RONU-612969 format. One line per field, with one value per atom (N, C-alpha, C): x, y, z; residue number from 1. Coordinates in nm, 2 decimals. Atoms other than C-alpha are relative to their C-alpha. Layout:
<sites>
x: c(X|...);
y: c(Y|...);
z: c(Z|...);
i: c(NUM|...);
</sites>
This chain:
<sites>
x: c(0.12|-0.59|-0.02|0.11|-0.82|0.03|0.00|-0.84|-0.05|0.07|-1.11|0.04|-0.07|-0.97|0.13|-0.17|-0.62|-0.05|-0.01|-0.80|-0.09|0.07|-1.05|0.10|-0.10|-0.72|0.05|-0.10|-0.53|-0.06|0.10|-0.84|-0.01|0.01|-0.89|0.12|-0.10|-0.54|0.04|-0.05|-0.50|0.09|-0.11|-0.26|0.07|-0.12|-0.11|0.09|-0.14|0.24|0.07|-0.05|0.29|-0.04|0.01|0.26|0.04|-0.02|0.30|-0.10|0.08|0.16|0.08|0.01|0.14|0.06|0.00|0.28|-0.13|0.11|-0.06|-0.07|0.07|-0.22|0.09|-0.08|0.07|-0.04|0.01|0.05|-0.16|0.14|-0.35|-0.03|0.05|-0.40|0.10|-0.09|-0.10|-0.06|0.08|-0.32|-0.10|0.13|-0.63|0.02|-0.05|-0.46|0.01|-0.02|-0.34|-0.12|0.13|-0.66|-0.09|0.12|-0.90|0.05|-0.08|-0.63|-0.02|0.04|-0.68|-0.13|0.15|-1.02|-0.03|0.04|-1.06|0.07|-0.03|-0.82|-0.07|0.08|-1.04|-0.12|0.12|-1.35|-0.02|0.00|-1.24|0.10|-0.08|-1.08|0.08|-0.09|-1.01|0.13|-0.12|-0.80|0.00|0.01|-0.93|-0.04|0.06|-1.10|0.15|-0.12|-0.78|0.11|-0.07|-0.58|-0.05|0.05|-0.83|0.01|-0.02|-0.80|0.14|-0.13|-0.43|0.04|-0.02|-0.43|-0.08|0.10|-0.70|0.09|-0.07|-0.46|0.14|-0.14|-0.13|0.07|-0.04|-0.12|0.00|0.04|-0.27|0.12|-0.08|-0.03|0.16|-0.11|0.26|0.01|-0.01|0.17|-0.02|0.00|0.11|0.13|-0.16|0.46|0.08|-0.07|0.61|-0.06|0.03|0.42|0.08|-0.06|0.55|0.13|-0.14|0.90|0.01|0.01|0.80|0.01|0.02|0.71|0.12|-0.09|1.06|0.13|-0.11|1.23|0.08|-0.10|1.35|-0.09|0.07|1.25|-0.08|0.06|0.99|0.06|-0.07|1.23|0.05|-0.03|1.34|-0.11|0.14|1.03|0.06|-0.07|1.25|0.08|-0.06|1.47|-0.08|0.06|1.22|-0.02|-0.03|1.27|0.08|-0.13|1.59|-0.04|0.00|1.61|0.07|-0.02|1.83|-0.05|0.09|1.63|-0.10|0.08|1.38|-0.01|-0.06|1.52|0.00|0.02|1.57|-0.11|0.11|1.26|-0.11|0.08|1.08|0.03|-0.05|1.30|-0.10|0.04|1.18|-0.15|0.17|0.81|-0.05|0.02|0.86|0.05|-0.08|1.05|-0.12|0.08|0.87|0.02|-0.03|0.82|0.04|-0.05|0.96|-0.10|0.08|0.78|-0.01|0.01|0.67|0.01|0.02|0.68|0.16|-0.10|0.95|0.00|-0.02|1.05|-0.16|0.10|0.74|-0.16|0.15|0.46|-0.03|0.05|0.31|0.00|0.01|0.32|-0.14|0.12|0.02|-0.10|0.05|-0.02|0.01|0.00|0.01|-0.12|0.13|-0.35|0.00|0.01|-0.31|0.12|-0.14|0.03|-0.03|0.03|-0.10|-0.09|0.07|-0.33|-0.13|0.12|-0.60|-0.03|0.00|-0.51|-0.03|0.02|-0.50|-0.13|0.13|-0.85|-0.08|0.04|-0.98|0.01|-0.02|-0.81|-0.07|0.03|-0.92|-0.16|0.15|-1.28|-0.04|-0.01|-1.27|-0.04|0.01|-1.20|-0.12|0.11|-1.45|-0.13|0.16|-1.74|-0.02|0.03|-1.67|-0.04);
y: c(-0.06|-0.45|-0.08|0.07|-0.61|0.04|-0.09|-0.57|0.11|-0.08|-0.36|0.13|-0.08|-0.14|0.08|-0.05|-0.08|0.07|-0.06|0.02|0.14|-0.12|0.28|0.08|-0.05|0.38|0.09|-0.09|0.46|0.13|-0.07|0.67|0.08|-0.13|0.86|0.07|-0.06|0.93|0.08|-0.02|1.05|0.07|-0.08|1.35|0.01|0.01|1.25|-0.06|0.08|1.15|0.00|0.01|1.21|-0.10|0.12|0.90|-0.13|0.15|0.54|-0.08|0.09|0.29|-0.17|0.13|-0.10|-0.08|0.05|-0.37|-0.06|0.04|-0.51|0.13|-0.06|-0.18|0.01|-0.01|-0.13|-0.12|0.11|-0.48|-0.03|0.02|-0.50|0.09|-0.10|-0.17|0.00|0.01|-0.27|-0.15|0.12|-0.62|0.04|-0.06|-0.40|0.07|-0.06|-0.19|-0.13|0.09|-0.47|-0.07|0.07|-0.68|0.07|-0.11|-0.37|0.04|-0.04|-0.30|-0.15|0.13|-0.66|-0.01|0.02|-0.69|0.12|-0.09|-0.33|-0.04|0.05|-0.46|-0.10|0.10|-0.75|0.05|-0.07|-0.55|0.11|-0.12|-0.26|-0.02|0.02|-0.32|0.11|-0.16|0.07|0.02|-0.03|0.08|0.13|-0.11|0.39|0.01|-0.01|0.30|-0.04|0.08|0.11|0.16|-0.14|0.48|0.11|-0.11|0.69|-0.05|0.04|0.46|0.01|0.00|0.44|0.15|-0.14|0.82|0.05|0.00|0.83|-0.05|0.05|0.63|-0.02|-0.02|0.69|0.10|-0.06|0.96|-0.07|0.07|0.77|-0.14|0.07|0.49|0.02|-0.08|0.69|0.06|-0.06|0.83|-0.11|0.16|0.47|-0.03|0.06|0.39|0.11|-0.10|0.72|-0.05|0.04|0.63|-0.16|0.15|0.25|0.02|-0.01|0.39|0.09|-0.04|0.59|-0.09|0.11|0.27|-0.07|0.04|0.15|0.09|-0.08|0.45|0.06|-0.04|0.57|0.13|-0.13|0.92|-0.05|0.02|0.93|0.02|0.01|1.02|-0.12|0.16|0.66|-0.06|0.09|0.59|0.02|-0.03|0.74|-0.08|0.13|0.44|-0.09|0.06|0.25|0.03|-0.02|0.45|-0.04|0.05|0.31|-0.16|0.13|-0.06|-0.06|0.09|-0.19|0.07|-0.06|0.04|-0.09|0.08|-0.24|-0.09|0.11|-0.50|0.06|-0.04|-0.28|0.03|-0.03|-0.14|-0.10|0.11|-0.45|-0.07|0.03|-0.57|0.10|-0.11|-0.23|-0.02|0.03|-0.29|-0.14|0.14|-0.65|0.01|-0.02|-0.54|0.02|-0.04|-0.52|0.12|-0.13|-0.19|0.03|-0.01|-0.04|0.03|-0.02|-0.12|0.12|-0.12|0.16|0.13|-0.13|0.52|0.02|-0.03|0.63|0.17|-0.13|0.99|0.05|-0.03|0.98|-0.02|0.05|0.88|-0.10|0.12|0.63|-0.13|0.13|0.26|-0.03|0.03|0.19|-0.17|0.15|-0.18|0.01|-0.01|-0.04|-0.07|0.03|-0.10|-0.19|0.12|-0.46|-0.07|0.06|-0.51|-0.03|-0.03|-0.38|-0.09|0.08|-0.65|-0.03|0.03|-0.66|-0.17|0.11|-1.00|-0.07|0.09|-1.10|0.00|0.00|-0.97|-0.09|0.11|-1.17|-0.15|0.13|-1.47|-0.04|0.02|-1.43|-0.02|-0.01|-1.32|-0.16|0.12|-1.67|-0.09|0.06|-1.86|0.04|-0.04|-1.67|-0.02|0.03|-1.76|-0.14|0.14|-2.13|-0.06);
z: c(0.12|0.66|-0.11|0.07|0.44|-0.16|0.18|0.02|-0.03|-0.04|0.10|0.01|-0.10|0.36|-0.07|0.04|0.16|-0.15|0.10|-0.17|0.07|-0.04|0.04|0.07|-0.07|0.24|-0.14|0.10|-0.09|-0.06|0.09|-0.26|0.09|-0.08|0.06|0.03|-0.04|0.11|-0.16|0.17|-0.29|-0.01|-0.01|-0.25|0.11|-0.13|0.10|-0.01|-0.01|0.08|0.15|-0.12|0.45|0.08|-0.08|0.70|-0.07|0.04|0.65|-0.06|0.04|0.46|0.03|-0.03|0.55|-0.14|0.07|0.34|-0.08|0.09|0.26|-0.06|0.05|0.20|-0.13|0.10|-0.06|-0.12|0.08|-0.21|-0.06|0.05|-0.22|-0.12|0.10|-0.40|-0.15|0.14|-0.64|-0.08|0.06|-0.69|-0.08|0.09|-0.77|-0.10|0.10|-1.01|-0.11|0.07|-1.18|-0.07|0.05|-1.19|-0.06|0.04|-1.27|-0.16|0.14|-1.56|-0.11|0.07|-1.71|-0.04|0.02|-1.67|-0.13|0.10|-1.88|-0.15|0.15|-2.16|-0.07|0.06|-2.20|-0.05|0.08|-2.23|-0.08|0.09|-2.40|-0.10|0.07|-2.73|-0.04|0.07|-2.80|0.15|-0.11|-2.44|0.04|-0.04|-2.37|0.13|-0.13|-2.04|0.07|-0.05|-1.95|0.04|-0.04|-2.01|0.10|-0.12|-1.81|0.13|-0.13|-1.54|0.04|-0.07|-1.51|-0.01|-0.02|-1.54|0.12|-0.13|-1.26|0.15|-0.09|-1.05|0.02|-0.01|-1.10|0.13|-0.12|-0.82|0.11|-0.13|-0.53|-0.01|-0.01|-0.64|0.03|-0.04|-0.61|0.16|-0.10|-0.31|0.12|-0.09|-0.14|-0.02|0.05|-0.28|0.09|-0.09|-0.08|0.14|-0.13|0.23|0.03|-0.04|0.20|0.04|-0.05|0.21|0.09|-0.12|0.48|0.16|-0.14|0.69|0.02|-0.02|0.62|0.06|-0.09|0.75|-0.13|0.14|0.38|-0.04|0.04|0.24|-0.12|0.13|-0.04|-0.13|0.12|-0.28|-0.10|0.07|-0.32|-0.10|0.12|-0.55|-0.15|0.15|-0.83|-0.04|0.05|-0.81|-0.09|0.09|-0.99|-0.13|0.11|-1.28|-0.07|0.07|-1.36|0.00|0.01|-1.48|0.12|-0.09|-1.23|0.13|-0.13|-0.95|0.03|-0.05|-0.96|0.07|-0.11|-0.78|0.14|-0.14|-0.47|0.02|-0.04|-0.51|0.04|-0.02|-0.51|0.16|-0.14|-0.18|0.10|-0.09|-0.01|0.02|0.02|-0.11|0.08|-0.06|0.04|0.16|-0.14|0.36|0.11|-0.09|0.69|0.03|-0.06|0.83|0.14|-0.13|1.15|0.06|-0.09|1.44|0.10|-0.08|1.64|-0.06|0.08|1.54|-0.06|0.09|1.31|0.00|0.03|1.18|-0.09|0.09|0.94|0.06|-0.05|1.19|0.05|-0.04|1.38|-0.09|0.06|1.31|-0.07|0.04|1.07|0.06|-0.05|1.23|0.15|-0.15|1.58|0.07|-0.03|1.67|0.00|0.00|1.56|0.07|-0.12|1.76|0.13|-0.13|2.05|0.09|-0.08|2.17|-0.05|0.03|1.94|-0.02|0.03|1.85|0.15|-0.16|2.23|0.05|-0.04|2.27|-0.07|0.08|2.00|0.04|-0.06|2.14|0.12|-0.12|2.48|0.00|0.02|2.39|-0.03|0.03|2.24|0.08|-0.09|2.53|0.10|-0.06|2.74|-0.05|0.05|2.51|0.01|0.02|2.51|0.16);
i: c(1|1|1|2|2|2|3|3|3|4|4|4|5|5|5|6|6|6|7|7|7|8|8|8|9|9|9|10|10|10|11|11|11|12|12|12|13|13|13|14|14|14|15|15|15|16|16|16|17|17|17|18|18|18|19|19|19|20|20|20|21|21|21|22|22|22|23|23|23|24|24|24|25|25|25|26|26|26|27|27|27|28|28|28|29|29|29|30|30|30|31|31|31|32|32|32|33|33|33|34|34|34|35|35|35|36|36|36|37|37|37|38|38|38|39|39|39|40|40|40|41|41|41|42|42|42|43|43|43|44|44|44|45|45|45|46|46|46|47|47|47|48|48|48|49|49|49|50|50|50|51|51|51|52|52|52|53|53|53|54|54|54|55|55|55|56|56|56|57|57|57|58|58|58|59|59|59|60|60|60|61|61|61|62|62|62|63|63|63|64|64|64|65|65|65|66|66|66|67|67|67|68|68|68|69|69|69|70|70|70|71|71|71|72|72|72|73|73|73|74|74|74|75|75|75|76|76|76|77|77|77|78|78|78|79|79|79|80|80|80|81|81|81|82|82|82|83|83|83|84|84|84|85|85|85|86|86|86|87|87|87|88|88|88|89|89|89|90|90|90|91|91|91|92|92|92|93|93|93|94|94|94|95|95|95|96|96|96|97|97|97|98|98|98|99|99|99|100|100|100|101|101|101|102|102|102|103|103|103|104|104|104|105|105|105|106|106|106|107|107|107|108|108|108|109|109|109|110|110|110|111|111|111|112|112|112|113|113|113|114|114|114|115|115|115|116|116|116|117|117|117|118|118|118|119|119|119|120|120|120|121|121|121|122|122|122|123|123|123|124|124|124|125|125|125|126|126|126|127|127|127|128|128|128|129|129|129|130|130|130);
</sites>
């Protein structure tokens, strides 16, 4: 999943806590939130735009976090661990952890299309064109 697909996916699943999100979707969306917030702070001295942006993106950020926990086989309720000071450490670890391969209790693998031969098709296609 590339940067723009991650942002599109996060906003299209605005209220959807079910399913799974890959690491790339989570980290690209988090990066997008940080960059846009910083740009808005620079250009808006009153910080009204930043506040509106953060309020508008808090729900999709939490739903991406919930789906990310689902990807590693944990309940979405674990997102609450980030609200404690000591809980930030395991939260960051879990957000960096590789997701479960294959289907788990929360749904199918978000990277399955890429693991099941998409890379082989690209590499074999390159050889055929030479």
